[in-house]
C-alpha positions in Angstrom: 105.9 -134.1 131.5 106.7 -130.5 129.6 104.5 -129.2 127.2 105.3 -129.6 123.4 106.9 -126.3 122.2 105.0 -123.6 120.2 104.4 -124.4 116.6 104.0 -121.6 114.6 103.4 -121.5 111.0 103.8 -118.3 109.0 102.2 -117.6 105.6 103.7 -114.9 103.6 102.9 -114.8 99.9 104.3 -111.7 98.0 105.3 -109.8 94.7 108.5 -108.6 96.4 111.2 -109.3 98.7 111.2 -106.3 101.2 111.5 -105.2 104.7 108.4 -106.9 105.8 109.4 -110.2 104.3 113.1 -110.0 105.9 111.6 -108.6 109.3 109.4 -112.0 109.2 112.1 -114.3 108.7 114.0 -112.5 111.8 110.7 -113.2 113.7 110.7 -116.8 112.8 114.3 -116.9 113.6 114.2 -115.5 116.8 111.3 -117.6 117.7 113.0 -120.9 116.9 115.9 -119.6 118.7 113.7 -119.7 121.7 112.5 -123.0 121.2 109.6 -122.6 118.9 108.8 -125.3 116.0 108.3 -122.7 112.8 107.9 -122.9 109.1 107.4 -120.2 106.5 105.1 -121.1 103.8 106.2 -118.6 100.9 106.5 -118.3 97.5 110.0 -116.7 97.6 111.9 -119.4 99.9 115.2 -117.7 98.9 114.0 -114.9 101.4 115.1 -117.5 104.4 118.4 -118.6 102.8 121.0 -119.0 105.6 118.6 -118.1 108.3 117.9 -121.6 109.7 113.7 -121.2 109.0 112.4 -124.2 107.4 110.8 -123.1 104.7 107.9 -124.9 102.4 107.1 -123.3 98.9 103.7 -122.4 97.9 102.1 -120.5 95.5 98.7 -118.6 96.7 98.1 -116.2 94.0 99.6 -112.2 93.8 98.8 -110.4 96.8 95.5 -108.2 96.9 95.9 -104.6 95.3 93.7 -102.6 92.9 95.2 -104.4 89.8 94.8 -107.7 90.9 91.1 -107.7 92.8 89.6 -109.8 90.3 92.5 -112.6 89.7 92.4 -112.8 93.2 88.5 -113.3 93.7 88.4 -115.7 90.9 91.4 -117.8 92.0 90.6 -117.3 96.1 88.8 -120.9 96.3 91.6 -122.6 94.7 94.3 -121.0 96.5 92.3 -121.2 100.0 92.2 -124.9 99.4 96.1 -125.1 98.5 96.6 -123.2 101.6 94.5 -125.8 103.8 96.3 -128.9 102.1 99.6 -127.4 102.8 98.4 -126.4 106.7 97.0 -129.9 107.1 100.5 -131.5 105.3 102.5 -129.5 108.1 100.1 -130.9 110.9 100.6 -134.3 109.9 104.8 -133.5 109.8 105.0 -131.6 112.7 102.1 -131.6 115.1 99.6 -129.5 116.0 99.5 -126.0 114.6 99.5 -123.5 117.6 99.9 -120.1 115.7 99.4 -119.3 112.1 100.8 -116.1 111.2 99.5 -114.1 108.6 101.0 -110.8 107.2 98.8 -109.4 104.1 95.0 -108.8 103.2 94.6 -111.9 101.4 95.8 -114.5 103.5 94.2 -112.5 106.2 91.0 -113.1 104.6 91.9 -117.0 104.0 92.9 -117.6 107.7 89.3 -116.7 108.5 88.3 -119.8 107.0 90.7 -122.0 108.1 89.1 -124.5 110.9 90.6 -124.2 114.7 91.2 -127.7 114.6 94.0 -127.3 111.6 95.4 -123.7 113.5 94.4 -123.3 117.0 95.3 -119.2 116.9 95.2 -116.7 113.7 97.6 -113.8 114.4 97.9 -110.6 111.7 100.9 -109.0 111.4 100.2 -105.4 110.0 102.9 -103.9 108.1 101.0 -100.8 107.4 97.8 -99.1 107.4 94.5 -100.5 106.2 94.3 -99.5 102.3 91.4 -97.2 101.7 89.3 -100.0 99.6 88.9 -101.9 103.0 87.5 -98.6 104.6 84.0 -98.9 102.9 81.3 -101.1 101.4 81.8 -104.6 101.2 85.5 -105.0 101.4 85.4 -103.2 104.8 82.8 -105.6 106.1 84.9 -109.1 105.0 87.6 -107.7 106.7 85.8 -107.0 109.8 84.3 -110.3 109.7 87.9 -112.0 109.0 89.2 -110.2 112.2 86.6 -111.7 114.4 89.0 -115.1 114.0 
């Protein structure tokens, strides 16, 4: 009996449509061409138009930045619950999620709290250096703990 194809869910919520966003769509398209089942969870579904990559729109708040840190801290739990709900929905519709692919710091922190039964493996795609704010103190500790998953 043949193994089920790899199921990859990419979470990419952003405030812009730039190189990283389009590169991720290309990555997901390439995985789909090689037989993987893919889904992109994003707040900008139009970035995947014409690519053939299935998309589900989800709002998980702004990207984590110096200006948004308070808003992200206050909204983190409700947005995490929303992410978990979307992942459960994806699993129910398309089977077990083999890889949860996350791209930005907030989603990387959230992914550390996703149960293994919901997503077997978490992969971080890094699009640049770790911001200075994550290199010391509590932010560094939280980021290092998230990296363990």
